[in-house]
C-alpha positions as CSV (number, residue, x, y, z in Angstrom):
1,M,-43.2,-40.3,-14.9
2,R,-43.9,-42.4,-18.0
3,I,-47.0,-41.6,-20.1
4,V,-48.3,-44.3,-22.5
5,G,-50.9,-43.4,-25.2
6,A,-53.7,-45.8,-26.5
7,D,-51.5,-46.7,-29.6
8,G,-48.5,-47.5,-27.3
9,A,-46.5,-44.5,-27.8
10,E,-44.6,-43.2,-24.8
11,K,-43.2,-40.1,-23.3
12,V,-41.1,-39.7,-20.1
13,V,-41.6,-36.5,-17.9
14,E,-39.1,-35.7,-15.2
15,L,-41.1,-34.5,-12.3
16,R,-40.3,-31.9,-9.7
17,E,-41.7,-30.8,-6.3
18,G,-45.0,-28.9,-6.6
19,K,-48.1,-29.4,-8.7
20,L,-48.5,-30.6,-12.1
21,Q,-51.8,-29.9,-13.8
22,I,-53.0,-32.5,-16.4
23,G,-55.7,-32.2,-19.1
24,R,-56.5,-31.6,-22.7
25,G,-56.6,-27.9,-22.4
26,R,-53.6,-25.8,-23.7
27,D,-53.1,-24.0,-20.4
28,N,-52.3,-27.4,-18.5
29,D,-48.7,-28.4,-17.6
30,V,-49.2,-31.6,-19.3
31,V,-51.5,-31.6,-22.3
32,L,-53.1,-34.9,-23.3
33,A,-54.6,-34.5,-26.6
34,D,-57.8,-36.5,-27.0
35,Q,-60.4,-35.9,-29.9
36,E,-62.9,-38.3,-28.2
37,K,-62.8,-36.0,-25.0
38,G,-62.2,-38.8,-22.7
39,V,-59.7,-36.5,-21.0
40,S,-61.4,-33.4,-19.5
41,R,-60.1,-29.8,-20.3
42,T,-58.7,-29.7,-16.7
43,H,-58.7,-33.3,-15.6
44,A,-56.5,-33.9,-12.6
45,E,-53.4,-32.6,-10.6
46,L,-50.3,-34.5,-9.7
47,R,-49.0,-33.0,-6.3
48,F,-45.7,-33.8,-4.4
49,E,-46.6,-33.6,-0.7
50,N,-44.6,-34.7,2.3
51,G,-42.3,-36.9,0.1
52,R,-45.0,-38.6,-1.8
53,Y,-47.1,-38.1,-5.0
54,V,-50.8,-37.5,-4.8
55,I,-53.4,-37.4,-7.6
56,V,-56.4,-35.1,-7.2
57,D,-59.3,-35.5,-9.8
58,L,-60.6,-32.0,-10.7
59,Q,-64.2,-33.0,-11.3
60,S,-63.5,-34.7,-14.7
61,Q,-66.3,-36.2,-16.6
62,N,-64.7,-39.7,-17.0
63,G,-63.0,-39.7,-13.8
64,T,-59.2,-40.6,-12.7
65,W,-58.6,-44.4,-12.2
66,I,-56.0,-46.3,-10.1
67,N,-55.9,-50.0,-10.5
68,G,-59.5,-50.2,-11.8
69,R,-60.8,-48.0,-9.0
70,R,-62.0,-44.4,-9.6
71,V,-60.6,-42.0,-7.2
72,D,-61.0,-38.3,-6.2
73,R,-57.7,-38.0,-4.3
74,A,-55.2,-40.8,-3.7
75,E,-51.5,-41.5,-3.1
76,V,-49.6,-42.8,-6.2
77,P,-46.7,-45.0,-5.1
78,V,-43.9,-45.8,-7.4
79,G,-44.9,-48.2,-10.1
80,T,-48.7,-47.5,-9.7
81,E,-50.6,-47.0,-12.9
82,V,-53.0,-44.0,-13.2
83,T,-55.5,-44.1,-16.1
84,I,-56.7,-40.8,-17.6
85,G,-58.8,-41.3,-20.6
86,D,-56.9,-43.6,-23.0
87,Y,-53.6,-42.5,-21.3
88,R,-51.7,-44.5,-18.7
89,L,-49.3,-42.7,-16.4
90,T,-46.8,-44.3,-14.0
91,I,-44.4,-42.9,-11.5
92,Q,-41.0,-44.4,-12.0
93,K,-38.2,-45.0,-9.6
94,E,-36.2,-41.8,-10.4
95,S,-36.0,-39.5,-7.3
96,P,-37.8,-36.2,-7.9
97,A,-35.1,-34.4,-6.0
98,A,-32.5,-35.7,-8.5
99,A,-34.6,-34.5,-11.3
100,M,-34.9,-31.1,-9.7
101,S,-31.0,-30.8,-9.6
102,A,-30.6,-32.0,-12.9
103,T,-33.0,-29.8,-14.7
104,A,-32.1,-26.5,-12.8
105,G,-35.7,-25.5,-12.0
106,A,-37.4,-26.6,-15.4
107,T,-39.7,-29.6,-16.1
108,I,-38.1,-31.5,-19.1
109,A,-39.9,-34.0,-21.3
110,R,-37.6,-36.5,-22.8
111,P,-39.5,-38.1,-25.8
112,V,-39.2,-41.9,-26.2
113,Q,-41.7,-42.0,-29.1
114,D,-44.0,-39.4,-30.6
115,I,-47.3,-39.6,-28.8
116,G,-49.5,-37.2,-30.9
117,D,-50.2,-33.7,-29.5
118,L,-48.9,-34.4,-26.1
119,Q,-47.3,-31.2,-24.8
120,I,-45.3,-30.6,-21.6
121,R,-45.4,-26.9,-20.8
122,E,-42.1,-25.7,-19.2
123,R,-42.4,-24.1,-15.8
124,P,-41.3,-20.5,-15.6
125,Q,-37.8,-19.6,-14.1
126,R,-37.6,-18.3,-10.6
127,S,-39.2,-14.8,-10.1
128,A,-37.1,-11.7,-9.3
129,S,-38.3,-11.8,-5.7
130,Q,-37.1,-15.4,-5.3
131,A,-33.6,-14.4,-6.8
132,T,-33.5,-11.5,-4.3
133,R,-34.3,-13.8,-1.4
134,Q,-31.4,-16.1,-2.6
135,Q,-28.9,-13.3,-2.7
136,V,-30.0,-12.3,0.9
137,R,-29.5,-15.7,2.1
138,Q,-25.9,-15.8,0.6
139,T,-25.1,-12.3,1.9
140,Q,-26.1,-13.5,5.5
141,Q,-24.1,-16.6,5.2
142,A,-20.8,-15.1,3.6
143,P,-18.1,-14.5,6.3
144,A,-16.4,-11.1,6.8
145,A,-13.2,-10.5,4.8
146,P,-10.1,-11.3,7.1
147,G,-8.4,-8.0,6.6
148,A,-11.1,-5.6,6.8
149,S,-11.7,-5.7,10.6
150,P,-8.5,-3.8,11.9
151,Q,-8.7,-1.0,9.3
152,R,-12.3,-0.4,10.2
153,N,-11.4,-0.2,13.9
154,I,-8.9,2.6,13.3
155,V,-11.4,4.7,11.4
156,V,-14.0,4.4,14.1
157,A,-11.5,5.4,16.7
158,V,-10.4,8.7,14.8
159,V,-14.2,9.5,14.3
160,L,-14.8,9.2,18.0
161,V,-11.8,11.3,19.1
162,V,-12.8,14.2,16.6
163,T,-16.3,14.1,17.8
164,A,-15.4,14.3,21.4
165,V,-13.1,17.4,20.7
166,I,-16.0,19.2,18.9
167,L,-18.4,18.5,21.8
168,F,-16.0,19.8,24.5
169,G,-15.3,23.0,22.6
170,A,-18.9,23.6,22.3
171,V,-19.6,23.2,25.9
172,A,-16.8,25.4,26.8
173,W,-18.0,28.0,24.5
174,V,-21.6,28.0,26.0
175,L,-20.3,28.2,29.6
176,T,-18.1,31.3,29.2
177,P,-19.6,34.8,29.2
178,S,-17.4,36.0,26.3
179,G,-18.5,33.0,24.2
180,R,-22.1,34.3,24.5
181,G,-21.2,37.7,23.2
182,G,-20.8,39.6,26.6
183,A,-18.1,42.3,27.3
184,G,-16.9,40.7,30.5
185,R,-20.0,41.2,32.6
186,P,-23.2,39.4,32.2
187,Q,-26.1,41.5,31.0
188,A,-29.7,41.0,31.7
189,V,-31.7,40.0,28.7
190,E,-35.2,41.3,28.7
191,P,-37.6,38.6,27.5
192,V,-39.4,39.4,24.4
193,P,-43.1,39.1,24.6
194,T,-44.5,36.3,22.3
195,E,-48.0,35.3,21.5
196,P,-49.1,32.1,23.2
197,R,-49.0,29.3,20.6
198,A,-51.9,27.1,20.3
199,Q,-51.0,23.5,21.5
200,E,-51.0,21.2,18.4
201,P,-52.5,17.7,19.0
202,A,-50.0,15.1,18.9
203,P,-50.3,12.9,15.7
204,A,-52.3,9.8,16.1
205,P,-50.2,6.6,16.1
206,P,-50.7,4.6,12.9
207,P,-53.2,2.0,13.2
208,E,-52.0,-1.6,13.8
209,T,-52.3,-3.9,10.9
210,L,-52.1,-7.7,10.8
211,S,-49.8,-8.4,8.0
212,V,-50.3,-11.7,6.5
213,P,-47.1,-12.9,4.4
214,E,-47.8,-13.7,0.9
215,R,-46.9,-17.1,-0.3
216,S,-44.6,-17.5,-3.3
217,A,-45.7,-19.1,-6.6
218,E,-44.3,-22.4,-5.5
219,G,-46.1,-22.4,-2.1
220,A,-43.0,-21.8,0.1
221,E,-43.0,-19.7,3.2
222,P,-41.7,-16.2,2.5
223,F,-38.1,-15.6,3.6
224,T,-37.7,-13.5,6.8
225,A,-34.2,-12.7,8.0
226,K,-34.0,-13.7,11.8
227,P,-30.7,-13.7,13.6
228,N,-29.8,-16.9,15.1
229,S,-33.0,-18.6,14.4
230,P,-33.4,-21.3,12.0
231,R,-36.2,-21.1,9.3
232,R,-39.0,-23.4,10.1
233,T,-42.0,-24.0,7.6
234,P,-45.3,-24.2,9.8
235,E,-47.4,-27.3,9.2
236,P,-50.5,-26.4,7.3
237,Q,-53.7,-26.6,9.2
238,P,-57.3,-26.5,7.9
239,K,-59.2,-23.4,8.8
240,P,-61.8,-24.2,11.5
241,E,-64.1,-21.4,10.3
242,R,-64.6,-23.1,6.9
243,V,-64.6,-26.8,7.6
244,A,-65.9,-28.2,11.0
245,R,-64.0,-31.1,12.2
246,K,-66.2,-34.3,12.7
247,P,-66.3,-36.2,16.0
248,G,-63.4,-38.7,15.9
249,E,-61.9,-37.4,12.6
250,S,-58.1,-37.4,12.6
251,V,-56.1,-34.2,11.8
252,E,-54.9,-35.8,8.5
253,G,-58.4,-36.9,7.4
254,W,-59.6,-33.4,8.4
255,R,-56.8,-31.7,6.4
256,T,-57.5,-34.0,3.4
257,R,-61.3,-33.4,3.5
258,S,-60.7,-29.6,3.8
259,E,-58.4,-29.6,0.8
260,A,-60.8,-31.6,-1.4
261,L,-63.7,-29.3,-0.6
262,A,-61.5,-26.2,-1.3
263,T,-60.4,-27.7,-4.7
264,R,-64.0,-28.7,-5.7
265,Y,-65.3,-25.2,-4.7
266,A,-62.5,-23.6,-6.9
267,Y,-63.4,-25.5,-9.9
268,S,-67.2,-25.1,-9.4
269,K,-66.7,-21.4,-9.2
270,A,-64.6,-21.4,-12.3
271,A,-67.4,-23.3,-14.2
272,L,-70.0,-20.7,-12.9
273,D,-67.6,-18.0,-14.3
274,R,-67.6,-19.6,-17.7
275,R,-71.4,-20.1,-17.5
276,D,-71.1,-23.9,-17.4
277,Y,-74.2,-23.9,-15.0
278,A,-74.8,-27.7,-15.0
279,A,-71.2,-28.4,-13.8
280,A,-71.3,-25.6,-11.4
281,A,-74.6,-26.6,-9.9
282,G,-73.3,-30.2,-9.5
283,G,-70.2,-29.2,-7.8
284,F,-72.0,-26.9,-5.3
285,Q,-74.6,-29.4,-4.6
286,A,-71.8,-32.0,-3.8
287,I,-70.0,-29.6,-1.5
288,L,-73.2,-28.8,0.5
289,L,-74.0,-32.4,0.9
290,E,-70.6,-33.0,2.5
291,E,-70.3,-29.6,4.4
292,P,-73.6,-27.6,4.6
293,G,-73.0,-23.8,4.6
294,F,-69.4,-24.1,3.2
295,L,-68.3,-20.4,2.4
296,D,-70.9,-18.9,-0.1
297,A,-71.7,-22.2,-1.8
298,P,-75.4,-21.9,-0.9
299,R,-75.6,-18.5,-2.7
300,L,-73.6,-19.7,-5.7
301,L,-75.7,-22.7,-6.0
302,V,-78.7,-20.4,-6.3
303,Q,-77.0,-18.3,-9.0
304,A,-76.0,-21.7,-11.0
305,N,-79.7,-22.8,-10.7
306,A,-80.9,-19.5,-12.0
307,G,-78.4,-19.8,-14.9
308,L,-79.8,-23.2,-15.7
309,R,-83.4,-21.9,-15.7
310,A,-82.3,-19.1,-18.1
311,Q,-80.8,-21.5,-20.5
312,A,-83.8,-23.8,-20.5
313,D,-86.0,-20.8,-21.1
314,A,-83.9,-19.7,-24.2
315,L,-84.0,-23.3,-25.6
316,F,-87.9,-23.3,-25.0
317,Q,-88.2,-20.0,-26.9
318,S,-85.9,-21.2,-29.8
319,G,-88.3,-24.4,-30.0
320,R,-91.3,-22.1,-30.3
321,R,-89.9,-20.2,-33.1
322,M,-89.1,-23.5,-35.0
323,D,-92.6,-24.7,-34.1
324,G,-94.1,-21.7,-35.8
325,A,-91.8,-22.1,-38.9
326,G,-92.9,-25.7,-39.3
327,D,-89.6,-27.3,-38.3
328,W,-91.3,-29.7,-35.9
329,V,-88.4,-32.1,-35.5
330,G,-86.0,-29.2,-34.5
331,A,-88.7,-27.8,-32.1
332,L,-89.2,-31.1,-30.3
333,L,-85.4,-31.5,-29.9
334,K,-85.3,-27.9,-28.4
335,Y,-88.3,-28.8,-26.1
336,E,-86.7,-31.9,-24.8
337,Q,-83.4,-30.2,-24.1
338,A,-85.1,-27.4,-22.3
339,R,-87.2,-29.9,-20.2
340,Q,-84.1,-31.9,-19.3
341,I,-82.5,-28.7,-17.8
342,Y,-85.5,-27.4,-16.0
343,S,-88.8,-29.2,-16.2
344,G,-90.7,-26.4,-14.4
345,I,-91.0,-24.0,-17.6
346,P,-94.6,-22.9,-17.8
347,G,-96.2,-24.5,-20.9
348,I,-93.4,-26.9,-21.9
349,A,-95.4,-30.1,-21.4
350,D,-98.2,-28.9,-23.7
351,A,-95.8,-27.7,-26.4
352,V,-94.1,-31.2,-26.4
353,Q,-97.4,-32.9,-26.7
354,R,-98.7,-30.6,-29.5
355,V,-95.5,-30.9,-31.6
356,R,-95.6,-34.9,-31.3
357,E,-99.3,-34.8,-32.5
358,K,-98.2,-32.6,-35.5
359,L,-95.4,-35.1,-36.3
360,R,-97.6,-38.1,-36.0
361,A,-100.1,-36.7,-38.4
362,A,-97.5,-35.6,-40.9
363,G,-95.8,-38.9,-40.7
364,T,-99.2,-40.7,-41.2
365,R,-99.8,-38.6,-44.4
366,A,-96.3,-39.3,-45.6
367,F,-96.7,-43.1,-45.4
368,A,-99.9,-43.0,-47.2
369,Q,-98.4,-41.0,-50.0
370,A,-95.5,-43.3,-50.3
371,K,-97.7,-46.2,-50.7
372,Q,-99.6,-44.6,-53.6
373,L,-96.4,-43.5,-55.2
374,E,-95.0,-47.1,-55.0
375,A,-98.1,-48.5,-56.4
376,I,-97.7,-46.5,-59.7
377,G,-94.0,-47.3,-60.1
378,R,-92.5,-44.0,-58.9
379,N,-90.2,-45.7,-56.4
380,A,-87.6,-42.9,-56.0
381,E,-90.4,-40.5,-54.8
382,A,-92.0,-43.1,-52.7
383,L,-88.6,-43.8,-51.0
384,K,-88.4,-40.2,-49.9
385,E,-91.9,-40.2,-48.3
386,Y,-91.2,-43.5,-46.5
387,E,-88.1,-42.0,-45.0
388,K,-90.1,-39.0,-43.7
389,A,-92.6,-41.3,-42.1
390,V,-89.8,-43.2,-40.4
391,Q,-88.5,-39.8,-39.2
392,W,-91.8,-38.4,-38.0
393,L,-93.8,-41.3,-36.6
394,P,-93.4,-42.3,-32.9
395,I,-91.6,-45.4,-32.1
396,D,-94.7,-47.2,-31.0
397,D,-96.7,-46.6,-34.3
398,P,-96.9,-49.7,-36.5
399,N,-96.8,-47.6,-39.7
400,R,-93.2,-46.6,-38.7
401,Q,-91.8,-50.2,-38.8
402,A,-93.6,-50.9,-42.1
403,A,-92.0,-47.7,-43.5
404,R,-88.7,-48.8,-42.3
405,E,-89.0,-52.2,-44.1
406,R,-90.1,-50.5,-47.4
407,V,-87.1,-48.1,-47.2
408,E,-84.6,-51.1,-46.9
409,Q,-86.4,-53.0,-49.8
410,L,-86.4,-50.0,-52.2
411,K,-82.9,-49.3,-51.6
412,R,-81.8,-52.9,-52.3
413,N,-83.8,-52.8,-55.5
414,Q,-82.1,-49.6,-56.8
């Protein structure tokens, strides 16, 4: 895959099967540095599915684009340009299978020219469990040594003969009277009275459990040794208990929609965990519009909205403290932020109106003071008062425009 930055610098990434997470966060597989934040922290995933590449947008702020069209999930044919922020990504003609064999399990970035802080994170080597599975496969496929079979048959025959002789002697000893310790005539053996033993209950059989095989890190089916049966990977199917299939919807469309909902759910829940309540609430709302009652999305949406209200209340209280300290500009900013998040805070409308009236009165006094100072030739002090009037007066106040013009004139005369 060729990656081109805004300045034309390039880097080539040899792709492999699986998933490749792209974003400006340091925990991504491909890190696209972007000070303007056109690239989200976790922006998109490039997946290799059924012999084709698919790009999946991870609820990024500025979106993922293909040929001028914003997409949530789309196939990326060879030569198609994907735009992420100021970066352009193009799948080239090299086969991903050839890249895998050439790189021996690692994703390699071959720099053509430096592209800033772009980083390609190497994928980890195979785990110990995967190495063990490979050894099991090799052991099952290795043929037996050609000279070992006759020697083993001889040892088995000797063991069987010795075992038969021992068993024959034991039976003869039990059947003869002398072998049981008698003196030529069988003797009656009086039974020894014993106390009756309480019957112990048979141990209960272990409960049956349904074992679900864990999937490996690369999403492959776990290995199970089955004689004379080829290994077959089952086709993934969406879970009917989570996503209902719409009338007339194809299996492929159902599967694609289910995967998109699951991806959006995962990232919305991650946003909720990091207390990004606005992103979480937006994600859960979109999920419920598409699939009402999806998993516990209704409960998580309520939790995200509660977090938004708590944030809004904290901003409102901060504005009240600034209002009491005379920082009316800062107080108005906090009030507006709180009202944008949640407009139902009790008393917020009155607080905004009260602070605006205070700013209007203060701006009017500053404008009058500036005119007096300018009249007696104290232009430097007059300039400061005019600037206060511009900052404090509302946009529709005529004195604000007059104060702006006097600021520009006094600055030119300095």
